[in-house]
All heavy atoms as TSV, in Angstrom:
chain	resi	resn	atom	element	x	y	z
A	1	MET	N	N	-4.279	27.703	-0.235
A	1	MET	CA	C	-4.868	27.449	-1.539
A	1	MET	C	C	-6.316	27.007	-1.439
A	1	MET	O	O	-6.594	26.131	-0.670
A	1	MET	CB	C	-3.979	26.403	-2.211
A	1	MET	CG	C	-4.043	26.436	-3.684
A	1	MET	SD	S	-2.926	25.087	-4.417
A	1	MET	CE	C	-1.682	26.031	-5.056
A	2	ALA	N	N	-7.196	27.604	-2.149
A	2	ALA	CA	C	-8.602	27.247	-2.099
A	2	ALA	C	C	-8.903	25.964	-2.866
A	2	ALA	O	O	-8.327	25.871	-4.000
A	2	ALA	CB	C	-9.419	28.394	-2.561
A	3	GLU	N	N	-9.641	25.050	-2.346
A	3	GLU	CA	C	-10.023	23.898	-3.100
A	3	GLU	C	C	-11.173	24.199	-4.032
A	3	GLU	O	O	-12.086	24.882	-3.715
A	3	GLU	CB	C	-10.389	22.779	-2.147
A	3	GLU	CG	C	-9.208	22.244	-1.375
A	3	GLU	CD	C	-9.647	21.017	-0.613
A	3	GLU	OE1	O	-10.572	20.284	-1.074
A	3	GLU	OE2	O	-9.066	20.748	0.454
A	4	ARG	N	N	-11.005	23.614	-5.248
A	4	ARG	CA	C	-12.112	23.824	-6.242
A	4	ARG	C	C	-12.814	22.512	-6.420
A	4	ARG	O	O	-12.193	21.543	-6.693
A	4	ARG	CB	C	-11.478	24.179	-7.557
A	4	ARG	CG	C	-12.156	25.325	-8.205
A	4	ARG	CD	C	-11.410	25.791	-9.439
A	4	ARG	NE	N	-11.965	25.059	-10.592
A	4	ARG	CZ	C	-11.407	25.019	-11.751
A	4	ARG	NH1	N	-10.191	25.635	-11.893
A	4	ARG	NH2	N	-11.938	24.405	-12.736
A	5	GLU	N	N	-14.037	22.572	-6.196
A	5	GLU	CA	C	-14.848	21.386	-6.308
A	5	GLU	C	C	-15.519	21.346	-7.775
A	5	GLU	O	O	-16.093	22.227	-8.218
A	5	GLU	CB	C	-16.004	21.310	-5.287
A	5	GLU	CG	C	-16.790	20.058	-5.227
A	5	GLU	CD	C	-17.648	19.900	-4.120
A	5	GLU	OE1	O	-17.372	20.455	-3.067
A	5	GLU	OE2	O	-18.790	19.408	-4.347
A	6	THR	N	N	-15.183	20.249	-8.470
A	6	THR	CA	C	-15.779	20.070	-9.828
A	6	THR	C	C	-16.989	19.234	-9.729
A	6	THR	O	O	-17.062	18.214	-9.044
A	6	THR	CB	C	-14.742	19.446	-10.712
A	6	THR	OG1	O	-14.327	18.185	-10.331
A	6	THR	CG2	C	-13.511	20.394	-10.889
A	7	MET	N	N	-17.916	19.555	-10.564
A	7	MET	CA	C	-19.125	18.809	-10.649
A	7	MET	C	C	-19.132	17.845	-11.793
A	7	MET	O	O	-18.816	18.298	-12.973
A	7	MET	CB	C	-20.376	19.738	-10.744
A	7	MET	CG	C	-21.625	19.082	-10.614
A	7	MET	SD	S	-22.927	20.350	-10.498
A	7	MET	CE	C	-24.334	19.365	-10.325
A	8	MET	N	N	-19.418	16.562	-11.557
A	8	MET	CA	C	-19.407	15.564	-12.602
A	8	MET	C	C	-20.714	15.598	-13.345
A	8	MET	O	O	-21.739	15.723	-12.724
A	8	MET	CB	C	-19.162	14.160	-12.061
A	8	MET	CG	C	-17.876	13.995	-11.277
A	8	MET	SD	S	-16.440	14.194	-12.356
A	8	MET	CE	C	-16.570	12.676	-13.283
A	9	ILE	N	N	-20.642	15.597	-14.661
A	9	ILE	CA	C	-21.833	15.617	-15.510
A	9	ILE	C	C	-21.818	14.451	-16.497
A	9	ILE	O	O	-20.796	14.189	-17.104
A	9	ILE	CB	C	-21.902	16.971	-16.283
A	9	ILE	CG1	C	-21.999	18.107	-15.325
A	9	ILE	CG2	C	-23.070	16.986	-17.252
A	9	ILE	CD1	C	-21.984	19.481	-15.940
A	10	GLU	N	N	-22.910	13.766	-16.452
A	10	GLU	CA	C	-23.101	12.655	-17.473
A	10	GLU	C	C	-23.842	13.149	-18.640
A	10	GLU	O	O	-24.808	13.948	-18.489
A	10	GLU	CB	C	-23.837	11.514	-16.804
A	10	GLU	CG	C	-23.082	10.807	-15.701
A	10	GLU	CD	C	-23.869	9.624	-15.217
A	10	GLU	OE1	O	-24.951	9.322	-15.766
A	10	GLU	OE2	O	-23.379	9.047	-14.195
A	11	LYS	N	N	-23.515	12.763	-19.832
A	11	LYS	CA	C	-24.246	13.050	-21.024
A	11	LYS	C	C	-24.998	11.821	-21.465
A	11	LYS	O	O	-24.307	10.757	-21.745
A	11	LYS	CB	C	-23.439	13.649	-22.103
A	11	LYS	CG	C	-22.775	14.992	-21.734
A	11	LYS	CD	C	-21.896	15.485	-22.908
A	11	LYS	CE	C	-21.346	16.883	-22.510
A	11	LYS	NZ	N	-20.543	17.403	-23.597
A	12	LYS	N	N	-26.316	11.953	-21.683
A	12	LYS	CA	C	-27.073	10.727	-22.107
A	12	LYS	C	C	-27.993	11.138	-23.208
A	12	LYS	O	O	-28.466	12.321	-23.303
A	12	LYS	CB	C	-27.926	10.226	-20.930
A	12	LYS	CG	C	-27.141	9.686	-19.857
A	12	LYS	CD	C	-28.011	9.011	-18.779
A	12	LYS	CE	C	-27.165	8.440	-17.703
A	12	LYS	NZ	N	-28.026	7.717	-16.735
A	13	VAL	N	N	-28.220	10.225	-24.185
A	13	VAL	CA	C	-29.097	10.419	-25.262
A	13	VAL	C	C	-30.495	10.061	-24.845
A	13	VAL	O	O	-30.731	9.012	-24.307
A	13	VAL	CB	C	-28.745	9.616	-26.500
A	13	VAL	CG1	C	-29.668	9.812	-27.602
A	13	VAL	CG2	C	-27.258	9.952	-26.908
A	14	CYS	N	N	-31.401	11.031	-25.023
A	14	CYS	CA	C	-32.840	10.774	-24.559
A	14	CYS	C	C	-33.515	9.775	-25.548
A	14	CYS	O	O	-33.353	9.964	-26.764
A	14	CYS	CB	C	-33.585	12.138	-24.578
A	14	CYS	SG	S	-35.276	11.997	-23.978
A	15	GLU	N	N	-34.241	8.882	-25.051
A	15	GLU	CA	C	-35.047	7.895	-25.858
A	15	GLU	C	C	-36.188	8.502	-26.552
A	15	GLU	O	O	-36.568	8.154	-27.664
A	15	GLU	CB	C	-35.435	6.733	-24.940
A	15	GLU	CG	C	-34.294	5.942	-24.484
A	15	GLU	CD	C	-34.870	4.734	-23.549
A	15	GLU	OE1	O	-36.021	4.624	-23.414
A	15	GLU	OE2	O	-34.014	3.985	-23.092
A	16	LYS	N	N	-36.725	9.524	-25.883
A	16	LYS	CA	C	-37.953	10.209	-26.482
A	16	LYS	C	C	-37.672	11.177	-27.586
A	16	LYS	O	O	-38.316	11.189	-28.625
A	16	LYS	CB	C	-38.722	10.891	-25.333
A	16	LYS	CG	C	-39.260	9.944	-24.242
A	16	LYS	CD	C	-40.005	10.708	-23.223
A	16	LYS	CE	C	-40.405	9.781	-22.031
A	16	LYS	NZ	N	-40.983	10.402	-20.932
A	17	CYS	N	N	-36.719	12.062	-27.362
A	17	CYS	CA	C	-36.548	13.149	-28.314
A	17	CYS	C	C	-35.139	12.944	-29.167
A	17	CYS	O	O	-35.044	13.589	-30.149
A	17	CYS	CB	C	-36.484	14.569	-27.606
A	17	CYS	SG	S	-35.166	14.693	-26.508
A	18	GLY	N	N	-34.295	12.094	-28.684
A	18	GLY	CA	C	-33.133	11.819	-29.372
A	18	GLY	C	C	-31.998	12.840	-29.161
A	18	GLY	O	O	-30.950	12.739	-29.816
A	19	LEU	N	N	-32.275	13.817	-28.319
A	19	LEU	CA	C	-31.191	14.831	-28.033
A	19	LEU	C	C	-30.292	14.365	-26.847
A	19	LEU	O	O	-30.679	13.489	-26.099
A	19	LEU	CB	C	-31.891	16.163	-27.633
A	19	LEU	CG	C	-32.742	16.826	-28.743
A	19	LEU	CD1	C	-33.445	18.119	-28.181
A	19	LEU	CD2	C	-31.882	17.198	-29.969
A	20	VAL	N	N	-29.100	15.114	-26.754
A	20	VAL	CA	C	-28.210	14.734	-25.708
A	20	VAL	C	C	-28.584	15.621	-24.526
A	20	VAL	O	O	-28.643	16.881	-24.604
A	20	VAL	CB	C	-26.801	14.911	-26.138
A	20	VAL	CG1	C	-25.807	14.722	-24.972
A	20	VAL	CG2	C	-26.449	13.987	-27.260
A	21	HIS	N	N	-28.784	15.057	-23.336
A	21	HIS	CA	C	-29.100	15.777	-22.139
A	21	HIS	C	C	-27.922	15.691	-21.136
A	21	HIS	O	O	-27.325	14.553	-20.969
A	21	HIS	CB	C	-30.356	15.326	-21.456
A	21	HIS	CG	C	-31.609	15.451	-22.355
A	21	HIS	ND1	N	-32.112	16.649	-22.584
A	21	HIS	CD2	C	-32.385	14.548	-22.954
A	21	HIS	CE1	C	-33.232	16.571	-23.322
A	21	HIS	NE2	N	-33.339	15.278	-23.685
A	22	GLU	N	N	-27.596	16.694	-20.382
A	22	GLU	CA	C	-26.576	16.684	-19.392
A	22	GLU	C	C	-27.255	16.512	-18.060
A	22	GLU	O	O	-28.134	17.300	-17.705
A	22	GLU	CB	C	-25.737	17.939	-19.413
A	22	GLU	CG	C	-24.915	18.101	-20.642
A	22	GLU	CD	C	-24.051	19.318	-20.658
A	22	GLU	OE1	O	-24.180	20.131	-19.734
A	22	GLU	OE2	O	-23.201	19.479	-21.542
A	23	ILE	N	N	-26.886	15.441	-17.340
A	23	ILE	CA	C	-27.436	15.124	-16.055
A	23	ILE	C	C	-26.226	15.017	-15.032
A	23	ILE	O	O	-25.248	14.522	-15.290
A	23	ILE	CB	C	-28.091	13.790	-16.075
A	23	ILE	CG1	C	-29.130	13.732	-17.206
A	23	ILE	CG2	C	-28.745	13.431	-14.789
A	23	ILE	CD1	C	-29.723	12.355	-17.504
A	24	PRO	N	N	-26.557	15.672	-13.840
A	24	PRO	CA	C	-25.474	15.605	-12.824
A	24	PRO	C	C	-25.236	14.147	-12.380
A	24	PRO	O	O	-26.193	13.402	-12.250
A	24	PRO	CB	C	-26.014	16.391	-11.592
A	24	PRO	CG	C	-27.127	17.232	-12.158
A	24	PRO	CD	C	-27.666	16.528	-13.384
A	25	ALA	N	N	-23.947	13.743	-12.356
A	25	ALA	CA	C	-23.577	12.369	-12.087
A	25	ALA	C	C	-23.838	12.089	-10.601
A	25	ALA	O	O	-23.721	12.984	-9.716
A	25	ALA	CB	C	-22.155	12.139	-12.462
A	26	ASP	N	N	-24.140	10.803	-10.341
A	26	ASP	CA	C	-24.275	10.399	-8.947
A	26	ASP	C	C	-22.952	10.412	-8.232
A	26	ASP	O	O	-21.983	10.026	-8.779
A	26	ASP	CB	C	-24.822	9.017	-8.865
A	26	ASP	CG	C	-26.312	8.892	-9.462
A	26	ASP	OD1	O	-26.973	9.893	-9.350
A	26	ASP	OD2	O	-26.642	7.795	-9.901
A	27	ASP	N	N	-22.994	10.937	-7.005
A	27	ASP	CA	C	-21.725	11.064	-6.251
A	27	ASP	C	C	-21.461	9.737	-5.560
A	27	ASP	O	O	-22.097	9.364	-4.560
A	27	ASP	CB	C	-21.815	12.173	-5.216
A	27	ASP	CG	C	-20.491	12.420	-4.522
A	27	ASP	OD1	O	-19.417	12.060	-5.160
A	27	ASP	OD2	O	-20.549	13.077	-3.388
A	28	ALA	N	N	-20.538	8.932	-6.069
A	28	ALA	CA	C	-20.165	7.619	-5.519
A	28	ALA	C	C	-18.917	7.704	-4.721
A	28	ALA	O	O	-18.212	6.724	-4.556
A	28	ALA	CB	C	-20.074	6.637	-6.726
A	29	SER	N	N	-18.498	8.925	-4.228
A	29	SER	CA	C	-17.301	8.980	-3.481
A	29	SER	C	C	-17.338	8.292	-2.129
A	29	SER	O	O	-16.359	8.040	-1.559
A	29	SER	CB	C	-16.810	10.444	-3.368
A	29	SER	OG	O	-17.834	11.110	-2.558
A	30	GLY	N	N	-18.442	8.167	-1.517
A	30	GLY	CA	C	-18.617	7.582	-0.179
A	30	GLY	C	C	-18.084	6.086	-0.207
A	30	GLY	O	O	-17.376	5.704	0.696
A	31	GLY	N	N	-18.427	5.334	-1.212
A	31	GLY	CA	C	-17.926	3.963	-1.344
A	31	GLY	C	C	-16.422	4.010	-1.626
A	31	GLY	O	O	-15.682	3.123	-1.208
A	32	ASP	N	N	-16.018	4.928	-2.418
A	32	ASP	CA	C	-14.524	5.085	-2.722
A	32	ASP	C	C	-13.721	5.399	-1.504
A	32	ASP	O	O	-12.652	4.857	-1.360
A	32	ASP	CB	C	-14.281	6.094	-3.827
A	32	ASP	CG	C	-14.824	5.666	-5.169
A	32	ASP	OD1	O	-15.099	4.465	-5.372
A	32	ASP	OD2	O	-15.018	6.588	-5.968
A	33	ASP	N	N	-14.260	6.109	-0.587
A	33	ASP	CA	C	-13.482	6.551	0.668
A	33	ASP	C	C	-13.264	5.214	1.454
A	33	ASP	O	O	-12.218	4.996	2.002
A	33	ASP	CB	C	-14.348	7.552	1.447
A	33	ASP	CG	C	-14.318	8.894	0.793
A	33	ASP	OD1	O	-13.430	9.141	-0.115
A	33	ASP	OD2	O	-15.218	9.808	1.282
A	34	TRP	N	N	-14.309	4.451	1.621
A	34	TRP	CA	C	-14.176	3.183	2.335
A	34	TRP	C	C	-13.205	2.194	1.634
A	34	TRP	O	O	-12.586	1.485	2.380
A	34	TRP	CB	C	-15.542	2.520	2.565
A	34	TRP	CG	C	-16.318	3.282	3.610
A	34	TRP	CD1	C	-17.477	3.981	3.447
A	34	TRP	CD2	C	-16.035	3.297	5.023
A	34	TRP	NE1	N	-17.921	4.484	4.589
A	34	TRP	CE2	C	-17.081	4.171	5.587
A	34	TRP	CE3	C	-15.097	2.801	5.834
A	34	TRP	CZ2	C	-17.130	4.377	6.927
A	34	TRP	CZ3	C	-15.163	3.090	7.217
A	34	TRP	CH2	C	-16.141	3.858	7.729
A	35	LYS	N	N	-13.241	2.236	0.371
A	35	LYS	CA	C	-12.280	1.334	-0.325
A	35	LYS	C	C	-10.842	1.793	-0.054
A	35	LYS	O	O	-9.961	0.911	0.167
A	35	LYS	CB	C	-12.573	1.331	-1.793
A	35	LYS	CG	C	-13.783	0.583	-2.191
A	35	LYS	CD	C	-14.027	0.704	-3.643
A	35	LYS	CE	C	-15.390	0.147	-4.061
A	35	LYS	NZ	N	-15.561	0.407	-5.516
A	36	MET	N	N	-10.594	3.079	-0.072
A	36	MET	CA	C	-9.295	3.571	0.178
A	36	MET	C	C	-8.826	3.304	1.601
A	36	MET	O	O	-7.647	2.930	1.872
A	36	MET	CB	C	-9.200	5.110	-0.052
A	36	MET	CG	C	-9.383	5.462	-1.540
A	36	MET	SD	S	-8.111	4.642	-2.595
A	36	MET	CE	C	-6.646	5.461	-2.031
A	37	ILE	N	N	-9.704	3.453	2.538
A	37	ILE	CA	C	-9.392	3.131	3.980
A	37	ILE	C	C	-9.041	1.658	4.107
A	37	ILE	O	O	-8.087	1.277	4.756
A	37	ILE	CB	C	-10.599	3.569	4.886
A	37	ILE	CG1	C	-10.731	5.065	4.906
A	37	ILE	CG2	C	-10.363	2.979	6.276
A	37	ILE	CD1	C	-11.987	5.635	5.547
A	38	ALA	N	N	-9.848	0.795	3.502
A	38	ALA	CA	C	-9.623	-0.637	3.621
A	38	ALA	C	C	-8.338	-1.062	2.965
A	38	ALA	O	O	-7.551	-1.841	3.459
A	38	ALA	CB	C	-10.783	-1.434	2.925
A	39	LEU	N	N	-7.993	-0.452	1.780
A	39	LEU	CA	C	-6.692	-0.747	1.101
A	39	LEU	C	C	-5.566	-0.333	1.941
A	39	LEU	O	O	-4.504	-0.934	2.015
A	39	LEU	CB	C	-6.708	-0.138	-0.235
A	39	LEU	CG	C	-7.525	-0.812	-1.312
A	39	LEU	CD1	C	-7.560	0.035	-2.664
A	39	LEU	CD2	C	-6.979	-2.141	-1.646
A	40	SER	N	N	-5.719	0.882	2.631
A	40	SER	CA	C	-4.657	1.369	3.495
A	40	SER	C	C	-4.395	0.404	4.670
A	40	SER	O	O	-3.221	0.061	4.965
A	40	SER	CB	C	-4.954	2.745	3.991
A	40	SER	OG	O	-5.075	3.600	2.949
A	41	VAL	N	N	-5.471	-0.043	5.282
A	41	VAL	CA	C	-5.363	-0.906	6.430
A	41	VAL	C	C	-4.715	-2.267	5.997
A	41	VAL	O	O	-3.877	-2.773	6.661
A	41	VAL	CB	C	-6.801	-1.127	7.073
A	41	VAL	CG1	C	-6.745	-2.278	8.078
A	41	VAL	CG2	C	-7.242	0.098	7.683
A	42	VAL	N	N	-5.151	-2.798	4.879
A	42	VAL	CA	C	-4.588	-4.083	4.377
A	42	VAL	C	C	-3.142	-3.896	4.012
A	42	VAL	O	O	-2.298	-4.737	4.342
A	42	VAL	CB	C	-5.377	-4.521	3.144
A	42	VAL	CG1	C	-4.643	-5.725	2.444
A	42	VAL	CG2	C	-6.808	-4.963	3.551
A	43	GLY	N	N	-2.743	-2.813	3.482
A	43	GLY	CA	C	-1.348	-2.538	3.171
A	43	GLY	C	C	-0.437	-2.445	4.397
A	43	GLY	O	O	0.596	-3.080	4.442
A	44	ILE	N	N	-0.947	-1.773	5.457
A	44	ILE	CA	C	-0.226	-1.661	6.705
A	44	ILE	C	C	-0.095	-2.930	7.325
A	44	ILE	O	O	1.021	-3.388	7.773
A	44	ILE	CB	C	-0.918	-0.592	7.633
A	44	ILE	CG1	C	-0.701	0.835	6.992
A	44	ILE	CG2	C	-0.329	-0.671	9.028
A	44	ILE	CD1	C	-1.558	1.914	7.675
A	45	ALA	N	N	-1.174	-3.728	7.334
A	45	ALA	CA	C	-1.130	-5.162	7.933
A	45	ALA	C	C	-0.176	-5.964	7.146
A	45	ALA	O	O	0.608	-6.770	7.799
A	45	ALA	CB	C	-2.535	-5.714	7.962
A	46	LEU	N	N	-0.144	-5.920	5.829
A	46	LEU	CA	C	0.785	-6.679	5.048
A	46	LEU	C	C	2.210	-6.339	5.397
A	46	LEU	O	O	3.121	-7.232	5.476
A	46	LEU	CB	C	0.517	-6.508	3.531
A	46	LEU	CG	C	1.241	-7.371	2.575
A	46	LEU	CD1	C	0.953	-8.799	2.822
A	46	LEU	CD2	C	0.901	-6.986	1.186
A	47	ILE	N	N	2.521	-5.061	5.503
A	47	ILE	CA	C	3.892	-4.633	5.830
A	47	ILE	C	C	4.212	-5.100	7.226
A	47	ILE	O	O	5.410	-5.563	7.423
A	47	ILE	CB	C	3.954	-3.113	5.746
A	47	ILE	CG1	C	3.908	-2.605	4.314
A	47	ILE	CG2	C	5.341	-2.576	6.377
A	47	ILE	CD1	C	3.778	-1.180	4.093
A	48	ALA	N	N	3.302	-5.066	8.152
A	48	ALA	CA	C	3.591	-5.590	9.497
A	48	ALA	C	C	3.862	-7.102	9.480
A	48	ALA	O	O	4.850	-7.612	10.143
A	48	ALA	CB	C	2.450	-5.299	10.451
A	49	LEU	N	N	3.100	-7.766	8.683
A	49	LEU	CA	C	3.350	-9.310	8.614
A	49	LEU	C	C	4.705	-9.588	7.970
A	49	LEU	O	O	5.362	-10.545	8.480
A	49	LEU	CB	C	2.226	-9.963	7.792
A	49	LEU	CG	C	0.913	-10.054	8.530
A	49	LEU	CD1	C	-0.168	-10.618	7.620
A	49	LEU	CD2	C	1.034	-10.985	9.736
A	50	ILE	N	N	5.030	-8.933	6.933
A	50	ILE	CA	C	6.356	-9.135	6.375
A	50	ILE	C	C	7.480	-8.812	7.299
A	50	ILE	O	O	8.478	-9.494	7.473
A	50	ILE	CB	C	6.509	-8.225	5.084
A	50	ILE	CG1	C	5.541	-8.852	4.015
A	50	ILE	CG2	C	7.910	-8.231	4.538
A	50	ILE	CD1	C	5.398	-7.865	2.742
A	51	TRP	N	N	7.341	-7.691	8.099
A	51	TRP	CA	C	8.335	-7.237	9.098
A	51	TRP	C	C	8.510	-8.339	10.170
A	51	TRP	O	O	9.647	-8.650	10.496
A	51	TRP	CB	C	7.845	-5.900	9.680
A	51	TRP	CG	C	8.820	-5.361	10.665
A	51	TRP	CD1	C	8.927	-5.557	11.991
A	51	TRP	CD2	C	9.849	-4.352	10.367
A	51	TRP	NE1	N	9.959	-4.827	12.503
A	51	TRP	CE2	C	10.523	-4.161	11.484
A	51	TRP	CE3	C	10.198	-3.749	9.149
A	51	TRP	CZ2	C	11.537	-3.195	11.506
A	51	TRP	CZ3	C	11.208	-2.863	9.237
A	51	TRP	CH2	C	11.892	-2.577	10.388
A	52	ILE	N	N	7.381	-8.915	10.642
A	52	ILE	CA	C	7.402	-9.953	11.674
A	52	ILE	C	C	8.067	-11.191	11.057
A	52	ILE	O	O	8.927	-11.817	11.668
A	52	ILE	CB	C	6.020	-10.299	12.189
A	52	ILE	CG1	C	5.529	-9.069	12.972
A	52	ILE	CG2	C	5.915	-11.544	12.969
A	52	ILE	CD1	C	4.015	-9.096	13.353
A	53	TRP	N	N	7.774	-11.583	9.815
A	53	TRP	CA	C	8.274	-12.814	9.265
A	53	TRP	C	C	9.781	-12.654	9.055
A	53	TRP	O	O	10.528	-13.634	9.329
A	53	TRP	CB	C	7.566	-13.010	7.856
A	53	TRP	CG	C	8.073	-14.279	7.229
A	53	TRP	CD1	C	7.609	-15.544	7.500
A	53	TRP	CD2	C	9.081	-14.490	6.319
A	53	TRP	NE1	N	8.224	-16.442	6.775
A	53	TRP	CE2	C	9.158	-15.817	5.990
A	53	TRP	CE3	C	9.975	-13.546	5.655
A	53	TRP	CZ2	C	10.173	-16.268	5.145
A	53	TRP	CZ3	C	10.920	-14.024	4.807
A	53	TRP	CH2	C	11.011	-15.385	4.496
A	54	VAL	N	N	10.242	-11.486	8.638
A	54	VAL	CA	C	11.641	-11.298	8.363
A	54	VAL	C	C	12.489	-11.437	9.703
A	54	VAL	O	O	13.444	-12.156	9.727
A	54	VAL	CB	C	11.955	-9.989	7.753
A	54	VAL	CG1	C	13.409	-9.564	7.751
A	54	VAL	CG2	C	11.526	-10.027	6.289
A	55	PHE	N	N	11.958	-10.764	10.664
A	55	PHE	CA	C	12.787	-10.777	11.975
A	55	PHE	C	C	12.500	-12.090	12.788
A	55	PHE	O	O	13.303	-12.386	13.641
A	55	PHE	CB	C	12.418	-9.530	12.888
A	55	PHE	CG	C	13.125	-8.314	12.263
A	55	PHE	CD1	C	12.446	-7.389	11.561
A	55	PHE	CD2	C	14.513	-8.154	12.512
A	55	PHE	CE1	C	13.102	-6.279	10.982
A	55	PHE	CE2	C	15.142	-7.032	11.959
A	55	PHE	CZ	C	14.414	-6.109	11.247
A	56	ARG	N	N	11.447	-12.778	12.605
A	56	ARG	CA	C	11.201	-13.991	13.282
A	56	ARG	C	C	11.932	-15.170	12.702
A	56	ARG	O	O	12.535	-15.990	13.369
A	56	ARG	CB	C	9.703	-14.319	13.295
A	56	ARG	CG	C	9.357	-15.574	13.974
A	56	ARG	CD	C	8.457	-15.357	15.077
A	56	ARG	NE	N	8.214	-16.667	15.788
A	56	ARG	CZ	C	7.541	-16.794	16.795
A	56	ARG	NH1	N	7.044	-15.668	17.312
A	56	ARG	NH2	N	7.286	-17.974	17.332
A	57	TRP	N	N	11.889	-15.274	11.339
A	57	TRP	CA	C	12.504	-16.480	10.689
A	57	TRP	C	C	13.706	-16.060	9.765
A	57	TRP	O	O	14.638	-16.869	9.568
A	57	TRP	CB	C	11.440	-17.180	9.835
A	57	TRP	CG	C	10.454	-17.863	10.742
A	57	TRP	CD1	C	10.581	-19.024	11.464
A	57	TRP	CD2	C	9.117	-17.544	11.007
A	57	TRP	NE1	N	9.483	-19.336	12.146
A	57	TRP	CE2	C	8.519	-18.389	11.944
A	57	TRP	CE3	C	8.318	-16.449	10.518
A	57	TRP	CZ2	C	7.156	-18.324	12.277
A	57	TRP	CZ3	C	7.037	-16.341	10.933
A	57	TRP	CH2	C	6.474	-17.228	11.828
A	58	GLY	N	N	13.617	-14.946	9.151
A	58	GLY	CA	C	14.623	-14.573	8.180
A	58	GLY	C	C	15.975	-14.223	8.862
A	58	GLY	O	O	17.050	-14.734	8.360
A	59	VAL	N	N	16.017	-13.425	9.878
A	59	VAL	CA	C	17.278	-13.074	10.503
A	59	VAL	C	C	17.930	-14.244	11.209
A	59	VAL	O	O	19.120	-14.528	10.985
A	59	VAL	CB	C	17.052	-11.950	11.552
A	59	VAL	CG1	C	18.246	-11.681	12.414
A	59	VAL	CG2	C	16.548	-10.664	10.777
A	60	PRO	N	N	17.217	-15.158	11.875
A	60	PRO	CA	C	17.935	-16.353	12.460
A	60	PRO	C	C	18.409	-17.212	11.357
A	60	PRO	O	O	19.425	-17.872	11.552
A	60	PRO	CB	C	16.807	-16.982	13.301
A	60	PRO	CG	C	15.856	-15.928	13.646
A	60	PRO	CD	C	15.807	-14.995	12.520
A	61	PHE	N	N	17.723	-17.366	10.228
A	61	PHE	CA	C	18.116	-18.205	9.138
A	61	PHE	C	C	19.433	-17.687	8.529
A	61	PHE	O	O	20.359	-18.444	8.324
A	61	PHE	CB	C	17.055	-18.222	8.029
A	61	PHE	CG	C	17.409	-19.061	6.893
A	61	PHE	CD1	C	17.522	-20.418	6.965
A	61	PHE	CD2	C	17.585	-18.407	5.659
A	61	PHE	CE1	C	17.926	-21.131	5.846
A	61	PHE	CE2	C	17.908	-19.238	4.541
A	61	PHE	CZ	C	18.102	-20.584	4.618
A	62	VAL	N	N	19.534	-16.375	8.307
A	62	VAL	CA	C	20.739	-15.781	7.828
A	62	VAL	C	C	21.886	-15.915	8.837
A	62	VAL	O	O	23.067	-16.219	8.447
A	62	VAL	CB	C	20.535	-14.266	7.464
A	62	VAL	CG1	C	21.813	-13.592	7.169
A	62	VAL	CG2	C	19.564	-14.129	6.268
A	63	LYS	N	N	21.636	-15.755	10.123
A	63	LYS	CA	C	22.701	-15.943	11.151
A	63	LYS	C	C	23.125	-17.402	11.128
A	63	LYS	O	O	24.286	-17.666	11.326
A	63	LYS	CB	C	22.125	-15.572	12.479
A	63	LYS	CG	C	22.072	-14.083	12.737
A	63	LYS	CD	C	21.551	-13.776	14.131
A	63	LYS	CE	C	21.487	-12.264	14.353
A	63	LYS	NZ	N	21.046	-11.953	15.708
A	64	SER	N	N	22.253	-18.401	11.014
A	64	SER	CA	C	22.675	-19.792	10.968
A	64	SER	C	C	23.485	-20.066	9.749
A	64	SER	O	O	24.386	-20.944	9.796
A	64	SER	CB	C	21.463	-20.674	11.107
A	64	SER	OG	O	20.638	-20.609	9.922
A	65	ILE	N	N	23.113	-19.539	8.589
A	65	ILE	CA	C	23.917	-19.762	7.394
A	65	ILE	C	C	25.320	-19.155	7.534
A	65	ILE	O	O	26.323	-19.773	7.233
A	65	ILE	CB	C	23.207	-19.170	6.211
A	65	ILE	CG1	C	21.959	-19.984	5.906
A	65	ILE	CG2	C	24.113	-19.195	4.974
A	65	ILE	CD1	C	21.084	-19.477	4.782
A	66	SER	N	N	25.418	-17.894	7.992
A	66	SER	CA	C	26.633	-17.220	8.105
A	66	SER	C	C	27.550	-17.808	9.272
A	66	SER	O	O	28.746	-17.523	9.162
A	66	SER	CB	C	26.459	-15.737	8.229
A	66	SER	OG	O	25.859	-15.441	9.539
A	67	GLY	N	N	26.980	-18.442	10.247
A	67	GLY	CA	C	27.717	-18.915	11.375
A	67	GLY	C	C	28.300	-20.239	11.314
A	67	GLY	O	O	28.935	-20.916	10.568
């Protein structure tokens, strides 16, 4: 499947003539890519911390209650 790239266009009202002009939008995807990478890393780290907490303290706690 071929990817289709869409161009973002901003519409602004000109102060001089009062007409609406279409201007290509600034591509801010570079910052968004880093945000997505950071969120993924934080999510994986959070899952790992929960996993460690459950097996370090949660499982022994349940075994001591049931025993």
